[in-house]
N, C-alpha and C positions, 0 to 999 in steps of 0.2 A: 504494499500499499503505500509507503513510502517513496520508494523509488518511481512509481506515478505520482504522487501530490509534487515528488521534485520533478517530475517531466515536463506535467503541466506548468506549474513555475518560470521555468525554464523558458520553455514557449512562449507565455506568455510576455516574459521580460524582452526575449529577442525581437516578438512583432514590436512590441511597443520602442524598442531603442533604433526598429528600423524607419519608423514615424516621424524622428527627431531629427533624421537627414533630410526629411521633405524640403527645408527651407535654410539654408547655409546663409544668404546672403539675403539683404533688405532691399525688396524693391517698392519702384511705387507703380500706383495701382489707379492716380490721377490723371492720368494722359486718356489720346481717343484709344476706342475700345482694339483690342490686341495688341498695343502697343507695349504691355508690362512682359507679354511671352519670350522668355529668352534671358531676360533681364532679373534676374534672383526669384521672383516670387509665382511664375507659372514655366512651365517647360512646354514645350509643343507636342503633340502625340507621336508615340515613339513613330519610328522611319516609316515603314511600311503596314498595308493591310492586309498583304495574305503572307501565308508561310508553307512551305512543302517542308517534311519532314518524313524521318526514314526512321523503324521503329523497329528492336527485334528483343525476345530475352527467352524467359521460360514461360511454359503451358502446362497446366495441370489438368486432367479429365478429370471429374468427377465424377463417372458410372464407375459402378465394381468390378464389370469387366474390365474395362481399363484404367487403372489407376498408376500407367506408368505418366513421367513428364520427359518433353522433349522442347525444343525450339519451335519458337515460330517467328516469324518477318512481317513487318506491313509497311505502310504508306497512310499519310494523313497529306492534306491539304485545306488548309483553314483561313477563313475569312473573318479580320479581327474588326470585329462592332466597334467596339474599343478599348483600351488597354486590359481593362480587368475581366472583357468576356470575347469570344468566338464562336464560330460555327465550323465544324470540321465534317470533311467526306475523308470517312477512314475506309482502310481495307487490307486483312490481313488471313496470313493461313496459318495453321497450325499443323505441326508434322504427326503427332501422336493420332488425332482426331481424323485428321485431313478433312477438318472443316476450314472452309471460306469464310470470310464475315467481311459484308460489307455494311458500314455504319454509318449515319448522322446525326447530328442532335449539337449540343450547346456546350458550351465549358466556360465555366467561372473563375476568377483569379483572386487571390487577395489581392490590395494597393499596395503591396513591399515589395520593394526593390534592394537589391537584383534579384532574390529569392522569392517566388509567390507558392502558395500552395492553391491546388487546382484542383475541380471539382465538377463534375461533370455525367449525362442520362443522354446516348445516345441508342439509337433502334434501325435497326434495317434487316438484311437478308444472312440467313446462317443458311451455310448449302454444303454436305458432306452425303448423305445418298439419297436426300430430298433437300428440296427446299422449304424452307418455313421462315418465320418472321422470330426474332433476337430484339431485347434490350440487353444493355450491356452498361448498368454504373459505374464510374471511373473517379479514382482518385490519385494524387500525383502531385510533383515534386516540383518546377522547374525553376532554369536560371536563366535570363539573359546577359549573353556574355556582349559588349559593346554595341549593346542597342539592335542586334541584327541575329547573332547567333545565339540557337538552343539547345540547351541541355536540359532533358530532364529526365525523373523515374516517375511509371506509369504502373499503377493496376488494377485490372480491369477483370469484370467477373461478367462472361458472355452465358447469357442466358436464352436458349430456345424456346419460345412462348409455348409452343403443344407439348415439349416432353416434359419441362418444367427442369426443377432442381436436379433429377439423377444425371441428366445428361449437359450438366452447365461445363462452364470451363471457365477457369482463372489463366488471366496472363499478369505477368509481371515482367516491365524490357526497361529496357533504358530508349531513349529518343532524343535523336539527333535532327536538329532542323534550322531553317535557315530564312527569315523573316525579309521580305524584299515588296 
């Protein structure tokens, strides 16, 4: 119990400290609209609205017949509506279940910089021996390096809606992307 309490306190301390770096210089905001951007108080939105990423890692099948783990590979194309929300089209292939997933859905990020925590929910198609609808809740952490290069850790639980939890799979992996 003490370790969990310590972890929560440490996480809150890190998130609070990240907010203190938001305004290092005092800028004026009494000029024409937009004149304060880049002068210490505000920053312009991050460089690009789109990002392209590749990801891969371990896939764990939840069925009792197929408990082995294997790698998966995939990629995503994201449209960044704001710096804290994006809409992604994602595709991946798991080698142990021979399942192809094509998913689309939103992700939301914390406003901490350069490290952010993400949560998302994607829905789409799962195809192995047949095609069916699937949901995929996601949790992750990413880091934006030099405002363009994204490095992230991602965990997702792919759940085919018809088969339910018995034939679901869990993906844990590393994501490398470029924002343009």
